[in-house]
N, C-alpha and C positions, 0 to 999 in steps of 0.2 A: 502330357502323359507318355511315358513309354510303350511303343505298341510291341507285345509279345507275338510269339508264333502261335500260340494256342488262342489269342485274339482274332488271328487271322485266319487261321482252321475255323472257327465258330462262325465268323463272316461268311467266309466261301462257303459253308455247309449252308447256312441259311438262304443264300443269294444264288448260289452257282455261278457268281464271277471268279474272274482268274485271281490268284495270288498276289500278283504285284496291284493289280486294280483293288483288292482288297485292303491290303496294305497302305495304301497311298490314300483311299477312301477314311481308314481309320486314323492316318496320321493328320490329314484335314478336318477330322470331325474331333480331333484329339481324345481319342480314345472311346466318344459317345456312340454307340451301337447304331441308335436309332437314327440320329445325323448321317452316320456313314452310309444304312442302306438307303437314305434319301439320296445322297452324293451320287450312289451306284445307282440308283435308278434313274436320276436325272442323265447320267453318260450316256447310260444305256438306250434311254429314249431318242437321246441326241443322235448316237450311232446309229440306231435303226431308222433315224430317220433319214441320214445318208444314203442306206441301202435301200431305201425306198424305191429307187428308180430301177433297180438291177432285175433283169429277167427270172421269172419263175415258172419253169417249163416241168417239173416233177411235182410231187406232190401225193396227195390220196383223195379217193373217193370214199365216202363213209356211208353205210346206212345205220341208222337207228330207230328201233320200233321202242315204242315208250310202253311201259307195263299196261297189259290190258287190250292190246293190238289195237287200238282206237287212232293213233298218232302214229306216223313214220315221217321221217326225214332222211333225203338224201344231201349230203353237201359234198362241194368240191373245196379243197385248200390247197394251194400251191406253194411251194418252196422251191431253193435254185438247186439242189441236188437231191440225187435217190437215196444218199447216206442219211440225210436229215428225215426225208421222206417215212425212213423205217426208226428213227428216233422215237423211242419210249414217250418222252416228252412231247414232242410232236403230236404223236399219236392220240395222247390223252388230250391235248390241247383241241383237236379234231373232234372226238367223242363230245367234249365240253361244249363246242360250239354247236354240235348237232342237238344235244339237249337242250342249248338255249334257243334254238329255233323251235323246236318241239313246245317247249312251256312258252315262249313270249309272242308265238306268231308274227314275226317283222315279215314285210312285204317285200323289202329290196335290203342290199348289202351295205348301201350307203346313200346319202341326199343326191348326190349326182345321177343316180338311175332311177328317181321319181320323174317321172313324165312331167312336163311342164303344164298340160292341161290338168293334171291331178293336182299341181301346186295352185293354179289360179282357180279352179272349183274350190279347195279348201279355204283360202284368201277370201275369195268370194262369201262363202258361209260365216266366216268370222267376221267378217265387216258387217254383215246384215245382223249377227248377233248382237255385236257392240252398238249398232245405231238402235235396235229394238230395246235394247235396255238404257236407251237415254244418254249414250257417252256423247261427247262434244266431237263433232267432225275431225278436228285435228288430234283427237288422241285414239279415232277409230282404227288407222293404219299402224300403229305402235300395237294396240291391244292384238289385230290381226297377226302381226309379225311374232309377237310372243307365244300367240297359239300355234302358229306356224312351227315354231323353234318345239315347242310340246310334241305336236305332230309327228317332227322326226323323230324324235325321242322313242316315239312309241312304233313305229313303222320300218325304221332303218336300224338293221342290225347293229353295226358300229356303233352307233349312240344310244342303243338300250342299256339300262342298268344290268350288269350281269347278274345272273341269277342266284350265283354262290358266294355273291359279294356286291351287295348294292351300292355299297358307296362309291363302286369303281364301274366304268363302261365298258362293254365290248372292245373297244379300240384301245384302251386302257391295257386290257389282258393280252390283247394282239401285239403291242409296241412291248409290252413286257416278255413275251414268247420270242418277239425277234431278236430283242436284245440279249437274252440266255441265250439262245441259240447260235446266234450271229450271221443268220440270212434273212433274207426278205420274206417274208410269208405275206400271201395274200388269201383272204376269203374270196373265192372266185365266184360262186354261186351255190344256190340250195333249192330244193323241193318240199315243200311240207305237205303231205297228205293227212288227212282227217276223215274218218269213216262217215260216209252220209254226205259229205261237201262235195 
């Protein structure tokens, strides 16, 4: 199928990818928009992973106060350049992440920040639950590991389901914004305040 300029323009508007990237993706996908979007997303994630080691010294600290003034969040998200830090899309991402923290109440940014003693304590609880429910010893550790994965999905921001699209994780959204903007972006830290806590 011949790829027209209108098709390239439409894909570019949907994805924000470059003209040549859109044209190539459409040619590979034989004009199928959904396949082309998938190709662009895969390439974007791969490119974002290459950038992951680059230094991030710019960015923003944003404050979000949830309606009702009972929950507040401070979040720091870094990028490579001050140009990106002023970008509307980047700022919207920061705001969405602050809202995610307010709504989902993560305790850590990623699983590598979870202290080892917390992991051990959780595993101990899961093992004893499995034993008490009469599970055989050779399955107890598998059950505990499975529950630990669920624990990470609850307490680690990057592994949580994104509140605006529960089929995707926060990490998926982070990789998408990295691919779209073309810089390494890092969620550095956050603090969540809840009235009375």
